[in-house]
C-alpha positions in Angstrom: 11.0 4.1 -41.6 14.5 4.9 -40.2 16.5 1.8 -39.1 18.7 1.9 -36.0 21.4 -0.7 -35.3 21.1 -1.8 -31.7 24.7 -2.9 -31.6 25.9 0.6 -32.5 23.6 2.4 -30.0 24.2 0.0 -27.1 27.9 0.3 -27.6 27.5 4.1 -27.3 25.5 3.7 -24.1 28.1 1.5 -22.7 30.8 4.0 -23.4 28.9 6.6 -21.5 28.4 4.3 -18.5 32.1 3.4 -18.3 33.3 7.0 -18.6 34.7 8.3 -15.4 34.1 11.9 -16.5 30.3 11.7 -16.8 27.9 12.4 -14.1 25.6 9.3 -14.1 22.1 9.4 -12.6 19.2 7.0 -12.7 15.4 7.7 -12.5 13.7 4.5 -11.4 9.9 4.0 -11.4 7.5 1.2 -10.3 8.8 -1.2 -12.9 12.1 -1.7 -11.1 10.2 -2.9 -8.0 8.5 -5.6 -10.1 11.8 -6.9 -11.6 12.9 -10.4 -10.6 16.4 -11.8 -10.4 15.2 -15.4 -10.3 12.1 -17.4 -9.4 12.7 -16.9 -5.7 12.8 -13.1 -5.9 10.2 -11.3 -3.6 9.0 -8.2 -5.3 6.2 -5.6 -5.1 3.0 -6.8 -7.0 2.0 -5.3 -10.3 -0.7 -2.6 -10.2 -3.5 -5.0 -11.2 -2.6 -7.4 -8.4 -2.1 -4.5 -6.0 -5.6 -3.2 -6.9 -7.2 -6.6 -6.4 -5.6 -7.0 -2.9 -6.7 -3.5 -1.8 -10.3 -4.0 -3.1 -10.6 -7.4 -1.4 -9.4 -6.0 2.0 -11.6 -2.9 1.8 -14.7 -4.8 0.7 -14.7 -6.6 4.1 -16.7 -3.6 5.3 -20.1 -3.7 3.6 -20.5 0.0 3.0 -17.0 0.1 1.4 -17.9 -2.9 -0.8 -21.0 -1.1 -2.1 -19.1 2.1 -2.7 -16.3 0.3 -4.5 -18.7 -1.5 -6.8 -20.3 1.8 -7.8 -17.0 3.6 -8.3 -15.8 0.7 -10.4 -18.7 1.1 -12.8 -18.2 4.9 -12.9 -14.5 4.5 -13.9 -15.0 1.6 -16.2 -13.4 -1.8 -15.9 -10.5 -1.1 -18.3 -9.4 2.1 -16.4 -10.1 0.9 -12.9 -6.9 0.6 -10.8 -5.6 1.8 -7.5 -4.7 5.2 -8.9 -8.0 5.9 -10.7 -9.8 4.6 -7.6 -7.9 6.7 -5.1 -8.2 9.8 -7.4 -12.0 9.2 -7.5 -12.5 9.0 -3.8 -10.2 11.9 -3.0 -12.0 14.1 -5.5 -15.4 13.2 -4.0 -14.2 13.9 -0.5 -13.3 17.5 -1.5 -16.7 18.2 -3.0 -19.1 16.2 -0.8 -19.8 18.8 1.8 -22.6 17.6 4.2 -24.1 15.2 1.6 -23.4 11.6 0.6 -22.0 9.9 -2.5 -21.8 6.2 -3.2 -23.4 5.7 0.2 -20.6 7.5 2.1 -20.5 10.8 3.8 -17.3 12.9 4.3 -16.3 10.9 7.3 -16.8 7.7 5.4 -14.6 8.9 2.5 -11.9 9.9 5.0 -11.8 6.4 6.5 -11.9 4.8 3.0 -8.9 7.0 1.9 -7.0 6.2 5.1 -7.5 2.5 4.8 -6.6 2.5 1.1 -3.3 4.2 1.9 -2.6 1.8 4.7 -3.2 -1.1 2.4 -0.7 0.4 -0.1 1.9 0.7 2.6 1.3 -2.9 3.7 1.7 -4.2 0.1 4.9 -2.3 -0.7 6.5 -3.3 2.7 7.9 -6.5 1.0 11.2 -5.9 2.9 9.7 -7.7 5.9 9.2 -10.9 4.0 12.5 -10.6 2.2 14.4 -10.3 5.5 12.3 -13.1 7.2 13.0 -15.4 4.3 16.7 -14.4 4.0 16.0 -13.6 0.4 18.1 -10.5 0.0 20.5 -12.4 -2.3 17.6 -13.0 -4.7 17.1 -9.2 -5.3 18.2 -7.8 -8.6 18.9 -4.6 -6.7 21.8 -6.3 -5.0 23.5 -6.8 -8.4 22.8 -3.2 -9.3 24.5 -2.1 -6.1 27.4 -4.4 -6.9 27.9 -2.5 -10.2 27.9 0.8 -8.4 30.4 -0.4 -5.9 32.8 -1.7 -8.5 32.6 1.2 -11.0 35.5 3.6 -10.7 34.2 7.1 -11.4 34.9 10.7 -10.5 31.4 11.6 -9.6 29.0 9.5 -7.4 26.0 7.8 -8.9 22.7 9.6 -8.1 19.5 7.5 -7.9 16.1 9.2 -8.1 13.2 6.9 -7.5 9.4 7.2 -7.2 9.2 3.9 -5.2 8.4 3.9 -1.5 9.9 0.4 -0.8 13.3 -0.4 0.7 14.6 -2.5 -2.2 17.4 -0.2 -3.3 18.3 0.3 0.4 18.5 -3.4 0.9 20.7 -3.8 -2.2 23.1 -1.0 -1.3 23.4 -2.1 2.3 24.0 -5.7 1.4 27.0 -4.7 -0.7 28.2 -2.2 2.0 27.8 0.8 -0.4 27.7 4.0 1.6 24.8 6.3 0.5 23.0 9.4 1.5 19.3 10.0 1.3 18.9 13.5 2.7 18.5 12.4 6.4 21.0 13.0 9.2 21.0 12.1 12.9 20.7 8.9 14.9 17.9 9.0 17.6 15.4 10.8 15.4 17.0 11.2 11.9 15.6 14.3 10.2 15.5 15.5 6.6 18.1 18.1 6.0 16.9 20.1 3.0 20.1 22.3 2.8 22.1 19.2 1.9 19.8 18.5 -1.0 20.5 21.9 -2.5 24.3 21.6 -2.1 25.6 19.4 -4.9 28.9 19.1 -3.1 27.4 17.7 0.1 29.0 14.3 0.9 30.7 14.3 -2.5 31.9 10.7 -2.6 28.7 8.9 -1.5 26.1 7.4 -3.7 22.8 9.4 -3.5 19.4 7.9 -3.1 16.6 10.5 -3.6 13.1 9.1 -3.0 11.1 11.8 -4.8 7.7 10.4 -3.9 8.6 9.7 -0.3 9.5 6.5 1.5 8.2 4.1 4.1 8.8 5.4 7.5 8.8 9.2 6.7 6.8 11.1 9.3 5.9 14.8 9.6 6.2 16.0 13.2 6.5 19.6 14.4 7.1 20.8 10.8 10.1 18.3 10.5 10.3 15.2 8.4 11.6 12.4 10.5 12.5 8.8 9.7 10.8 6.2 11.9 9.0 2.9 11.7 6.5 2.7 8.9 2.7 3.2 9.6 -0.4 4.7 8.1 1.0 8.1 9.1 3.8 7.8 6.5 3.9 10.9 4.3 4.0 9.7 0.7 2.9 11.0 -2.7 0.2 8.4 -3.2 -1.0 7.5 -6.7 -3.8 9.9 -7.2 -5.0 13.1 -8.8 -3.3 15.0 -5.9 0.2 13.9 -7.0 1.1 17.2 -8.7 -0.1 19.4 -5.7 1.7 17.2 -3.2 5.0 17.3 -5.2 5.1 21.1 -4.6 5.4 20.6 -0.8 8.3 19.9 1.5 10.3 17.6 1.4 9.3 16.7 -2.2 10.0 20.1 -3.7 13.6 19.9 -2.5 14.0 16.5 -4.1 12.4 17.6 -7.3 14.8 20.7 -7.3 17.6 18.2 -7.0 16.5 16.4 -10.1 16.4 19.7 -12.0 19.8 20.8 -10.8 21.4 17.5 -11.5 20.3 17.7 -15.1 21.6 21.2 -15.4 25.2 20.2 -14.6 27.7 19.6 -17.4 28.4 16.1 -18.8 25.3 14.6 -17.2 23.5 11.4 -18.2 20.2 10.3 -16.7 19.0 6.8 -17.5 15.3 6.1 -16.9 14.0 2.6 -16.2 10.7 1.4 -14.9 9.1 4.8 -15.4 6.5 5.3 -18.1 6.4 9.2 -18.1 3.0 9.2 -16.6 3.7 11.8 -13.9 3.4 15.3 -15.3 5.3 16.9 -12.4 8.3 14.8 -13.1 8.1 15.2 -16.9 7.9 18.9 -16.5 11.2 19.0 -14.5 13.0 16.8 -17.0 11.9 18.7 -20.1 12.4 22.1 -18.6 16.0 21.2 -17.6 16.7 19.7 -21.0 15.4 22.9 -22.7 17.8 25.0 -20.7 21.4 25.5 -21.8 22.5 22.1 -20.7 24.4 19.4 -22.5 22.7 16.7 -20.3 21.1 13.8 -22.1 18.3 11.5 -20.9 18.0 7.9 -22.1 14.7 6.2 -21.4 14.6 2.4 -21.4 10.9 2.2 -22.1 9.2 -1.1 -21.4 6.4 -1.2 -24.0 5.9 -5.0 -24.3 2.3 -5.9 -23.6 0.8 -9.5 -23.5 -2.2 -9.7 -25.8 -2.8 -13.4 -25.5 -0.8 -16.6 -24.8 2.6 -16.1 -26.5 1.6 -13.0 -28.4 2.8 -9.5 -27.6 2.1 -6.0 -28.7 4.7 -3.1 -28.5 3.2 0.2 -27.7 6.0 2.6 -28.5 4.3 4.0 -31.7 4.6 7.3 -33.4 1.5 8.6 -31.8 2.7 7.8 -28.2 3.0 10.8 -25.9 6.6 10.0 -25.0 7.5 9.6 -28.7 6.1 13.1 -29.4 8.1 14.5 -26.6 11.3 12.9 -27.8 10.8 14.0 -31.4 10.7 17.6 -30.1 13.8 17.3 -28.1 17.0 15.7 -29.4 18.4 15.4 -25.8 15.7 12.8 -25.0 16.4 9.3 -26.4 13.7 6.6 -26.0 14.7 3.0 -26.4 11.7 0.6 -26.7 11.5 -3.1 -27.5 11.0 -2.9 -31.3 11.3 0.9 -31.9 13.2 3.9 -30.7 13.5 7.7 -30.9 17.1 8.8 -31.4 18.1 12.3 -32.4 14.4 13.3 -32.7 13.8 10.5 -35.3 11.5 7.6 -34.9 12.7 4.3 -36.2 12.9 0.5 -35.7 15.7 -1.8 -34.5 17.5 -3.7 -37.2 21.0 -5.2 -36.9 23.0 -4.3 -40.0 25.6 -7.1 -39.9 24.6 -10.7 -39.5 25.6 -12.1 -36.1 26.9 -15.6 -36.2 26.6 -16.3 -32.5 23.6 -15.0 -30.7 25.6 -15.1 -27.5 27.4 -12.0 -28.7 24.3 -9.9 -28.3 22.1 -11.8 -25.8 22.8 -9.3 -23.0 20.7 -6.7 -24.8 19.0 -8.0 -28.0 16.8 -10.9 -28.8 16.6 -11.7 -32.5 13.3 -12.6 -34.1 13.1 -16.2 -35.3 13.0 -16.4 -39.1 14.1 -19.7 -40.6 13.9 -18.4 -44.2 16.3 -15.5 -44.1 18.3 -13.1 -41.9 16.3 -9.9 -41.1 18.3 -8.4 -38.2 15.0 -7.5 -36.5 14.4 -8.3 -32.9 13.7 -6.9 -29.4 15.9 -4.7 -27.3 15.5 -6.2 -23.8 17.2 -3.5 -21.8 13.9 -1.9 -20.8 13.4 -4.9 -18.4 15.3 -3.7 -15.3 16.6 -7.2 -14.6 18.0 -7.4 -18.1 19.5 -4.0 -17.8 21.3 -4.9 -14.5 22.7 -8.0 -16.2 23.9 -5.8 -19.0 25.6 -3.6 -16.3 27.1 -6.7 -14.7 28.6 -7.8 -18.1 30.6 -4.6 -18.0 32.3 -5.6 -14.7 35.7 -7.1 -15.4 35.8 -10.8 -14.9 32.0 -11.3 -15.1 32.2 -13.2 -18.3 30.3 -10.7 -20.3 31.1 -9.9 -23.9 32.9 -6.7 -24.5 31.4 -4.6 -27.3 34.7 -4.2 -29.0 34.3 -7.8 -30.0 31.2 -7.1 -32.0 
């Protein structure tokens, strides 16, 4: 198997990030809303916890409790989560007609779907608790915003995120970073799609594109407005309908922006917290990379899974879907915990030269413990969003981080 030196490749990634000539963008998924800065950080729950909360609340109504138990058996315990559940009930609603399924008629499924979506909104609205507890300083997103604010570059950073929550907004506003998210106006801010298509609109501001929608987005009189969040928020919910909904306004404009961003010269897109599970997003990325662009996508792929106490499994294997995609496209680099795909080649992380002080690499690599001999094997930790932000912070002059020229 090919061996990749993490010191060499992380040094290359750093050089791209500090270049003032590169267009830098980020695609952030649900994993970035789970990341903690410290033990006091308030974050969005993981999908398993979110599923349990939703099921518990919905089951307070007896007919929903019965339906959920049946649906859970149909899906299977291993595959049952909020996405598979919502997909199941939305599919049944579309085929039920005048009959019943799982003890519910069409009206019952309508109510179950509405209440499920309301519970999702309630769960991701962690900003309320963060503000009440004065816990903004404990958000890792604040440190990320600080890096944006202190980086001197020709082109503004563009952030694409599938997350509905306000964590990136809280971070940017805490650090007084001006940003644009496609809305304009004061009394009833409205989504201005023409500004999404024009890459030169507000050229110096950081961009925040919420490609699956956001808390507070409402559709009124064929306009998308930003108001207080409620069950009427228009979002691309985690279900089988994601692909169809992504082809509607305002999402189609935001997806076009992602495509057009990648088609610009000297463009780098760094992906974190996103597992390449949404085909409508993957399609845009791969189509753009297959065009005559010199853009490159770096995926910080979190593949570490707890098997039992103290034992982990790393899932970035040669038969992984994302590995197959990267092996077919040299512009797609995937960096996992133990393995990577670089230049369409699958390999493992091994440091070539023995490191005397682990502090030299602790920002990005954790060596395996081996008392008998030096192996150079270990875990690249940048796929953890918190660790990645600390790595970015180490690049800020005066932060105390180690410069890679010292390695």
